[in-house]
FIBAKE-86254 format. One line per 10 residues: number of its first residue (from 1); their letters; for each residue x negated, y, z of N, C-alpha, C, O, CB. Coordinates in pm, 1 decimal. Glycine has a CB too. Example, Ala and Ser with C-alpha at 12.3 -4.5 7.8 and 13.67 -1.06 7.14 Angstrom:
! FIBAKE-86254
1) as) -1319.0/-569.0/780.0/-1230.0/-450.0/780.0/-1320.0/-330.0/780.0/-1423.6/-331.9/846.5/-1130.8/-447.3/904.6; -1285.0/-225.0/708.0/-1367.0/-106.0/714.0/-1290.0/3.0/787.0/-1340.9/113.8/803.9/-1408.4/-59.8/572.5
This chain:
! FIBAKE-86254
1) mhqhaltviw) -3020.7/-1506.8/-651.4/-2976.9/-1489.7/-515.2/-2870.3/-1380.2/-504.8/-2771.7/-1394.3/-432.5/-3095.6/-1457.3/-425.9; -2892.1/-1271.3/-578.1/-2795.8/-1161.2/-571.5/-2660.7/-1202.8/-627.7/-2556.1/-1163.5/-576.1/-2848.7/-1039.4/-647.5; -2663.8/-1282.4/-733.5/-2538.5/-1327.3/-793.3/-2461.6/-1418.4/-698.4/-2338.5/-1416.5/-697.8/-2565.5/-1399.8/-925.0; -2531.4/-1497.6/-618.8/-2465.4/-1583.8/-520.9/-2394.1/-1500.7/-414.3/-2283.0/-1533.9/-372.9/-2567.5/-1677.9/-455.2; -2458.2/-1393.4/-370.5/-2394.8/-1306.9/-271.0/-2268.2/-1243.7/-327.7/-2166.7/-1235.7/-258.6/-2492.5/-1197.6/-224.3; -2273.4/-1199.3/-451.7/-2155.1/-1140.5/-514.7/-2044.9/-1243.9/-532.6/-1927.0/-1212.5/-516.4/-2191.6/-1079.2/-649.9; -2082.2/-1366.2/-565.8/-1983.0/-1472.7/-582.6/-1916.2/-1505.6/-449.2/-1795.3/-1528.5/-445.2/-2048.7/-1599.0/-641.9; -1992.0/-1508.4/-341.2/-1935.2/-1536.5/-209.7/-1836.2/-1426.7/-170.0/-1728.9/-1456.5/-117.5/-2047.1/-1549.0/-103.8; -1870.9/-1301.7/-194.4/-1779.3/-1192.2/-161.7/-1654.5/-1199.8/-248.0/-1544.3/-1174.8/-199.2/-1848.3/-1056.0/-180.0; -1669.7/-1233.7/-375.6/-1553.5/-1244.9/-464.4/-1460.1/-1357.3/-418.4/-1338.7/-1337.6/-412.8/-1599.2/-1270.1/-609.7
11) itslalpyla) -1514.6/-1473.5/-385.9/-1431.8/-1585.7/-340.7/-1365.2/-1551.4/-207.0/-1249.6/-1587.1/-184.0/-1517.2/-1714.9/-327.3; -1437.6/-1482.8/-120.0/-1379.4/-1440.1/7.0/-1264.5/-1343.6/-15.4/-1162.9/-1349.9/53.8/-1485.4/-1375.4/95.5; -1280.6/-1253.8/-112.7/-1172.7/-1158.0/-140.0/-1050.6/-1226.7/-198.9/-940.7/-1171.6/-192.5/-1221.2/-1048.9/-234.9; -1066.5/-1344.2/-255.5/-951.9/-1420.2/-306.0/-891.3/-1510.1/-198.4/-769.5/-1527.5/-194.4/-993.7/-1504.4/-425.9; -973.8/-1567.1/-112.0/-924.8/-1661.4/-11.2/-870.8/-1592.0/113.7/-778.0/-1642.5/176.8/-1035.7/-1756.5/28.1; -926.8/-1478.8/149.6/-888.1/-1414.4/274.5/-742.3/-1368.0/277.7/-678.1/-1384.3/381.5/-977.5/-1297.4/299.3; -686.0/-1311.1/170.2/-543.6/-1276.2/177.2/-454.3/-1398.0/200.6/-357.4/-1391.0/276.3/-501.2/-1206.4/49.4; -487.0/-1508.4/136.0/-408.7/-1630.7/155.8/-418.1/-1677.8/300.1/-316.7/-1709.6/362.3/-456.5/-1741.7/60.8; -539.3/-1682.3/353.1/-557.8/-1730.2/490.0/-493.1/-1636.7/592.0/-434.3/-1682.8/689.8/-706.3/-1745.3/520.6; -503.6/-1506.1/569.6/-442.6/-1410.8/662.5/-290.6/-1419.7/659.4/-224.8/-1394.3/760.3/-487.1/-1268.5/629.4
21) fvahnpfrsh) -235.1/-1455.2/545.6/-90.0/-1463.3/533.4/-34.6/-1594.8/585.9/69.5/-1595.1/651.5/-49.3/-1445.1/389.3; -100.5/-1705.0/559.2/-45.1/-1836.5/587.9/-80.4/-1886.6/727.1/-2.3/-1961.5/785.8/-92.9/-1934.9/485.7; -193.9/-1848.5/781.5/-237.9/-1902.6/910.4/-138.7/-1867.3/1020.8/-112.4/-1749.7/1046.3/-377.9/-1849.6/946.2; -84.7/-1968.2/1085.2/9.2/-1956.6/1197.5/136.4/-1880.1/1160.4/198.8/-1818.3/1246.7/-58.8/-1888.0/1314.8; 174.7/-1883.6/1033.8/297.0/-1816.5/990.7/406.6/-1921.7/975.1/398.1/-2005.1/884.8/274.7/-1737.8/856.7; 509.4/-1920.4/1060.3/614.4/-2022.0/1049.7/714.7/-1993.9/938.2/795.8/-2080.8/906.1/687.5/-2032.7/1180.6; 711.2/-1874.0/877.9/801.0/-1835.1/768.8/948.2/-1839.6/811.0/1035.4/-1865.4/727.9/779.1/-1926.2/648.3; 976.1/-1815.1/938.0/1115.4/-1813.7/984.9/1172.3/-1672.6/983.9/1285.7/-1652.2/940.7/1125.2/-1872.9/1126.2; 1096.8/-1576.9/1030.0/1141.0/-1438.1/1033.8/1095.5/-1366.2/906.5/976.2/-1360.2/876.9/1086.3/-1366.3/1160.1; 1190.5/-1312.7/833.1/1156.2/-1245.4/708.1/1078.6/-1115.9/733.9/989.5/-1080.5/656.7/1283.1/-1215.6/627.7
31) wltllraiva) 1112.2/-1045.4/842.1/1042.2/-921.0/871.7/898.1/-946.5/914.0/807.3/-874.7/872.2/1115.5/-844.1/980.6; 877.3/-1046.9/995.3/741.4/-1079.8/1037.1/659.5/-1129.6/918.3/541.2/-1097.8/906.5/743.5/-1185.6/1148.7; 721.5/-1206.7/831.5/652.1/-1255.2/713.0/618.3/-1139.5/619.7/510.6/-1137.6/560.1/737.2/-1359.8/639.6; 708.8/-1043.3/606.5/681.7/-925.6/524.8/566.5/-843.7/583.0/480.8/-795.7/508.8/807.4/-838.9/512.9; 564.2/-827.9/714.1/454.7/-756.3/778.5/322.4/-828.6/756.4/220.8/-765.5/727.2/482.1/-740.2/928.3; 323.5/-960.0/770.3/201.7/-1037.9/744.6/158.4/-1024.7/599.1/38.7/-1019.5/570.9/223.9/-1186.2/779.7; 253.3/-1019.2/506.8/220.2/-1003.8/365.0/153.3/-869.2/339.8/54.7/-861.5/266.4/346.6/-1017.3/278.2; 206.1/-763.8/399.9/146.8/-630.9/381.0/5.2/-626.3/437.7/-85.3/-570.8/375.3/234.1/-522.7/447.6; -13.5/-684.2/555.1/-147.1/-687.1/616.1/-243.6/-770.0/530.8/-358.4/-730.1/511.1/-139.9/-744.6/759.8; -198.4/-883.5/480.7/-284.7/-968.7/398.3/-322.6/-898.7/267.5/-436.3/-910.8/222.1/-214.6/-1102.4/368.2
41) iaigwafmlt) -230.1/-826.9/207.5/-260.4/-753.0/84.4/-360.3/-641.1/114.3/-451.3/-616.5/35.2/-130.6/-694.6/21.5; -343.9/-574.0/226.7/-438.9/-468.4/265.3/-578.5/-525.2/289.3/-678.3/-464.3/250.9/-389.8/-395.7/391.6; -585.0/-640.3/351.8/-715.1/-705.1/374.5/-779.4/-742.6/241.4/-898.6/-719.6/221.3/-699.0/-830.9/463.5; -701.0/-800.2/150.7/-753.7/-835.4/19.3/-798.1/-714.0/-58.5/-900.2/-718.8/-127.2/-650.8/-910.9/-59.8; -723.9/-605.2/-49.4/-760.6/-481.6/-118.4/-892.1/-426.7/-62.8/-977.5/-381.0/-138.9/-648.1/-376.4/-104.7; -908.4/-431.1/69.4/-1032.6/-384.0/131.3/-1151.5/-467.6/85.8/-1260.3/-414.2/64.1/-1021.2/-387.8/284.2; -1131.6/-598.9/71.2/-1242.3/-682.2/24.8/-1272.3/-659.7/-122.7/-1387.2/-674.2/-164.6/-1211.3/-828.8/49.0; -1172.4/-624.8/-201.8/-1198.5/-588.2/-342.0/-1283.9/-462.1/-348.6/-1376.4/-453.3/-429.4/-1065.6/-566.8/-419.1; -1252.6/-364.8/-263.5/-1334.6/-243.6/-258.6/-1476.3/-276.0/-211.1/-1573.7/-221.2/-262.7/-1270.1/-138.6/-166.0; -1486.9/-364.2/-113.9/-1618.6/-406.8/-66.9/-1697.1/-473.3/-177.7/-1817.0/-449.7/-192.2/-1605.1/-501.6/51.2
51) yvvvadavhr) -1630.0/-556.5/-256.5/-1696.8/-623.9/-367.8/-1752.9/-523.0/-466.7/-1865.6/-539.6/-513.3/-1600.0/-718.9/-438.8; -1678.1/-419.8/-499.7/-1724.4/-320.3/-596.2/-1844.4/-243.9/-541.0/-1940.6/-218.8/-613.6/-1610.9/-222.7/-631.8; -1839.2/-207.2/-414.2/-1949.9/-133.0/-353.6/-2075.9/-219.1/-347.4/-2185.0/-172.5/-380.0/-1911.6/-84.8/-212.4; -2060.7/-343.3/-306.1/-2177.2/-432.8/-296.0/-2233.0/-464.2/-434.3/-2354.8/-467.7/-452.0/-2139.2/-563.7/-223.3; -2147.0/-486.9/-531.6/-2195.0/-514.3/-668.1/-2272.1/-394.4/-723.1/-2374.5/-411.5/-789.1/-2076.5/-548.7/-761.6; -2223.7/-274.7/-696.5/-2295.1/-155.0/-741.0/-2430.4/-143.5/-671.8/-2529.9/-109.8/-736.0/-2211.2/-29.3/-713.9; -2435.1/-171.1/-542.4/-2562.0/-164.0/-468.8/-2661.6/-268.2/-519.4/-2780.9/-240.2/-530.9/-2537.5/-183.6/-318.4; -2612.6/-387.9/-549.4/-2702.0/-491.8/-602.5/-2755.0/-452.1/-739.2/-2874.0/-468.1/-766.5/-2629.1/-627.1/-611.6; -2668.8/-400.9/-824.8/-2713.8/-360.1/-958.5/-2812.1/-244.1/-950.2/-2905.3/-236.8/-1030.3/-2593.9/-320.9/-1045.9; -2793.1/-153.8/-855.1/-2888.4/-43.7/-837.4/-3022.6/-94.6/-785.2/-3127.5/-44.2/-825.2/-2831.3/61.5/-741.1
61) slastpeqid) -3020.2/-193.0/-697.1/-3146.3/-245.8/-644.7/-3221.8/-324.8/-751.4/-3344.5/-333.8/-746.3/-3120.2/-334.6/-522.3; -3150.0/-381.9/-847.7/-3215.5/-456.9/-955.0/-3261.1/-367.8/-1069.4/-3339.5/-411.7/-1153.5/-3122.4/-562.7/-1008.1; -3214.3/-244.8/-1074.5/-3255.3/-152.7/-1181.2/-3401.7/-116.0/-1161.1/-3442.5/-72.8/-1053.3/-3165.9/-24.3/-1182.9; -3478.6/-133.9/-1265.8/-3623.1/-112.1/-1251.8/-3669.3/19.2/-1313.0/-3778.6/65.9/-1280.7/-3698.6/-226.0/-1315.4; -3591.1/79.1/-1398.8/-3632.3/204.2/-1462.4/-3531.1/314.3/-1430.5/-3415.4/285.2/-1400.0/-3646.4/185.9/-1616.1; -3573.3/438.1/-1437.2/-3478.3/548.6/-1415.7/-3365.4/550.8/-1519.5/-3255.2/597.0/-1489.9/-3552.6/681.7/-1419.0; -3392.4/501.1/-1640.3/-3288.0/496.3/-1742.5/-3175.8/400.4/-1703.1/-3058.3/427.7/-1727.9/-3347.6/454.8/-1877.1; -3212.3/289.0/-1642.3/-3110.2/194.2/-1597.8/-3026.1/252.5/-1484.8/-2905.2/230.2/-1478.7/-3175.1/63.4/-1552.5; -3089.9/326.4/-1396.3/-3016.2/390.9/-1288.2/-2925.3/499.4/-1344.8/-2811.3/513.9/-1300.5/-3113.1/450.6/-1183.9; -2974.5/575.6/-1442.3/-2889.9/676.4/-1506.6/-2771.4/612.4/-1577.6/-2661.7/668.3/-1577.1/-2971.6/758.8/-1605.9
71) aldrgdgakf) -2791.9/496.5/-1638.2/-2681.2/426.0/-1704.4/-2576.6/382.3/-1601.8/-2456.9/386.4/-1629.9/-2734.0/303.0/-1782.6; -2620.9/340.8/-1483.9/-2525.8/306.1/-1377.4/-2449.2/429.2/-1330.4/-2329.7/420.9/-1301.9/-2599.0/241.4/-1258.5; -2517.6/543.7/-1322.2/-2451.6/667.3/-1279.3/-2350.3/715.8/-1382.3/-2244.7/767.1/-1345.0/-2555.1/776.2/-1253.5; -2379.9/700.8/-1509.4/-2287.6/747.0/-1613.9/-2161.1/663.0/-1618.5/-2053.3/718.3/-1640.1/-2356.0/744.1/-1750.0; -2169.4/533.3/-1599.3/-2052.6/446.6/-1606.5/-1995.4/410.9/-1471.2/-1924.4/311.2/-1458.4/-2086.9/322.1/-1679.3; -2024.9/489.7/-1370.8/-1996.6/453.7/-1232.9/-1849.9/468.5/-1192.6/-1799.2/384.4/-1118.4/-2080.1/536.6/-1143.3; -1781.8/570.1/-1238.0/-1651.0/603.6/-1185.0/-1541.0/505.4/-1216.5/-1450.0/487.5/-1135.6/-1611.9/733.8/-1234.2; -1546.2/441.1/-1331.3/-1434.6/355.8/-1373.7/-1414.9/236.0/-1281.5/-1301.5/204.6/-1245.2/-1457.3/307.3/-1515.7; -1520.8/170.0/-1243.8/-1503.6/50.7/-1160.4/-1454.5/86.3/-1020.7/-1375.6/11.8/-962.5/-1634.9/-26.4/-1150.8; -1499.6/198.9/-965.7/-1451.1/239.8/-834.5/-1304.9/283.3/-841.5/-1225.4/248.2/-754.4/-1537.5/353.3/-778.8
81) afawlfgwii) -1269.5/359.4/-944.7/-1130.7/403.4/-959.7/-1037.9/284.6/-982.7/-927.6/280.2/-928.3/-1118.3/503.1/-1075.6; -1081.9/189.7/-1062.3/-1000.3/71.3/-1087.5/-976.8/-7.3/-959.6/-865.7/-53.4/-933.7/-1066.6/-17.6/-1192.2; -1082.3/-22.5/-879.2/-1067.6/-96.2/-752.6/-975.9/-21.2/-656.0/-896.1/-84.0/-586.4/-1205.6/-119.2/-687.1; -985.6/110.3/-650.5/-898.8/187.6/-561.0/-753.8/178.9/-602.7/-665.3/163.3/-518.6/-942.2/333.0/-557.4; -728.5/189.0/-733.5/-590.4/193.2/-780.8/-527.5/55.3/-796.5/-410.2/36.9/-764.3/-584.4/265.5/-911.8; -603.7/-41.2/-845.4/-546.1/-170.6/-881.1/-603.5/-288.3/-802.8/-574.1/-403.2/-835.7/-566.0/-194.9/-1026.6; -683.6/-263.3/-701.5/-742.9/-370.7/-622.9/-642.8/-448.4/-539.8/-676.0/-555.0/-487.9/-847.1/-315.1/-533.7; -522.8/-398.5/-525.9/-418.5/-464.9/-447.8/-341.4/-567.9/-529.9/-269.9/-650.1/-472.7/-322.2/-361.9/-391.7; -354.2/-565.5/-662.6/-270.8/-650.3/-748.9/-303.2/-798.0/-730.4/-211.9/-878.8/-713.6/-289.4/-611.3/-895.7; -429.5/-834.7/-733.1/-466.9/-975.9/-718.4/-429.0/-1028.4/-579.6/-372.0/-1137.2/-570.7/-618.5/-994.2/-742.5
91) pafivgtswi) -458.3/-955.6/-470.6/-410.7/-1004.6/-340.2/-258.1/-1013.3/-332.0/-205.2/-1104.5/-268.4/-461.8/-914.0/-229.6; -187.8/-921.1/-394.7/-40.9/-927.2/-393.3/9.2/-1050.3/-468.4/105.8/-1113.9/-426.3/19.2/-799.6/-455.5; -55.8/-1083.5/-578.2/-18.6/-1204.2/-652.6/-44.8/-1329.1/-569.3/37.6/-1420.5/-566.6/-95.9/-1211.9/-785.4; -158.8/-1333.3/-501.6/-193.7/-1448.9/-417.7/-94.3/-1462.8/-302.7/-47.6/-1573.0/-274.1/-338.1/-1435.1/-362.4; -62.3/-1352.6/-237.4/31.1/-1356.4/-124.5/171.8/-1391.5/-173.4/240.5/-1471.5/-109.9/32.3/-1220.4/-50.0; 215.3/-1333.3/-284.3/348.2/-1364.6/-337.1/362.4/-1510.1/-376.5/464.4/-1573.3/-349.0/378.4/-1277.6/-455.8; 259.6/-1562.9/-441.2/261.9/-1704.3/-479.9/263.7/-1795.0/-357.3/337.4/-1893.6/-353.6/140.9/-1737.5/-567.9; 183.1/-1761.9/-257.6/181.6/-1845.7/-137.2/312.0/-1832.9/-59.0/353.8/-1928.7/6.0/62.8/-1808.1/-47.5; 377.0/-1717.3/-63.6/505.9/-1700.9/3.1/610.9/-1789.5/-62.4/691.2/-1852.6/6.3/550.6/-1553.7/-0.2; 610.2/-1794.2/-194.9/704.3/-1881.6/-266.6/674.1/-2027.7/-235.6/765.6/-2106.5/-211.8/697.4/-1856.6/-419.6
101) lhgvifprrr) 546.6/-2064.1/-235.8/510.1/-2203.6/-209.0/548.3/-2246.2/-67.2/614.8/-2348.1/-48.4/360.1/-2223.7/-230.2; 505.8/-2167.6/32.6/526.5/-2206.4/172.1/666.2/-2173.9/224.4/712.4/-2236.5/319.8/424.6/-2138.8/258.5; 733.2/-2077.7/163.7/863.9/-2039.8/212.6/979.0/-2108.0/142.1/1087.7/-2119.9/198.7/879.7/-1894.9/201.0; 957.1/-2153.8/17.2/1066.7/-2210.4/-61.1/1037.1/-2353.2/-106.0/1113.7/-2444.9/-76.4/1094.6/-2123.1/-182.2; 928.3/-2371.9/-176.0/903.2/-2500.9/-242.1/865.9/-2610.1/-142.6/925.0/-2718.0/-145.1/792.2/-2486.1/-345.4; 768.7/-2584.0/-54.7/726.2/-2687.8/39.1/837.6/-2730.1/135.4/851.4/-2849.9/160.4/606.8/-2639.2/118.2; 918.0/-2637.7/191.0/1027.7/-2683.1/278.3/1130.5/-2768.9/204.0/1183.7/-2864.2/260.9/1097.7/-2562.8/340.4; 1158.5/-2736.8/79.6/1252.6/-2819.3/2.0/1196.8/-2958.9/-21.9/1269.9/-3057.7/-14.9/1284.7/-2752.4/-132.4; 1067.4/-2966.6/-50.1/1006.4/-3098.3/-70.2/1008.9/-3179.5/58.0/1033.5/-3300.1/54.9/862.6/-3083.9/-120.2; 983.2/-3113.4/172.5/987.5/-3183.8/300.3/1127.7/-3232.1/331.5/1146.0/-3343.8/379.9/937.4/-3094.0/412.3
111) arsadqappl) 1225.9/-3149.3/304.3/1365.1/-3188.6/330.7/1406.8/-3303.4/240.3/1475.8/-3395.1/284.9/1460.0/-3069.2/310.9; 1366.2/-3299.8/115.2/1400.7/-3406.6/22.2/1331.6/-3537.5/61.2/1392.6/-3644.2/53.5/1362.5/-3366.9/-121.0; 1205.0/-3530.2/102.8/1134.7/-3652.2/142.7/1188.9/-3706.2/275.3/1186.9/-3827.2/297.8/983.8/-3625.3/154.3; 1237.2/-3618.1/363.2/1295.3/-3664.3/489.8/1428.1/-3736.1/463.3/1462.3/-3830.2/534.9/1316.5/-3544.7/587.6; 1502.8/-3693.0/362.2/1627.6/-3759.6/326.5/1604.1/-3897.7/268.3/1687.5/-3987.0/283.5/1705.0/-3675.6/228.1; 1490.2/-3915.8/201.4/1461.9/-4041.9/135.9/1384.0/-4138.2/225.0/1359.5/-4252.3/186.0/1385.8/-4017.0/9.2; 1345.4/-4093.9/342.1/1266.2/-4178.5/432.0/1354.5/-4290.8/485.9/1473.1/-4269.2/510.6/1205.8/-4094.6/549.2; 1299.1/-4408.9/504.2/1376.8/-4517.9/562.3/1407.2/-4489.3/707.9/1329.2/-4422.0/775.3/1302.2/-4650.8/548.8; 1519.0/-4539.2/757.3/1555.5/-4514.3/898.1/1455.7/-4581.4/993.2/1397.2/-4684.9/961.3/1699.2/-4565.9/926.9; 1438.4/-4521.1/1108.3/1349.4/-4576.4/1209.5/1417.6/-4691.0/1279.8/1539.4/-4687.2/1297.7/1306.9/-4469.1/1310.4
121) r) 1344.5/-4792.5/1320.5/1400.6/-4910.0/1388.8/1392.8/-4897.1/1535.7/1435.6/-4987.2/1607.9/1331.1/-5034.8/1347.0
């Protein structure tokens, strides 16, 4: 059950930046799209931090001996520091990829398919 909760938070942290960036974004104004990208990356970064905190809490609740809790305390700093410093990279990659897809590739495909469409009668 605990692993399912962690998986849901992880998938949410991957899907939420995409949804925050693409939902109702016409990709016409570059400044508005850039602002949406920054907000979406910040949201994804916050969910990455949430994932690390929740994963640590779950692992602490599953620890049954004081030695296991001490082992969590000894190795604790690296995962939090990594999430603080580099938690924005995956959301930035997701947002950048979706910006290229929705801003460049999909409009070109639509324009090309509209050129090849048969005329209306």
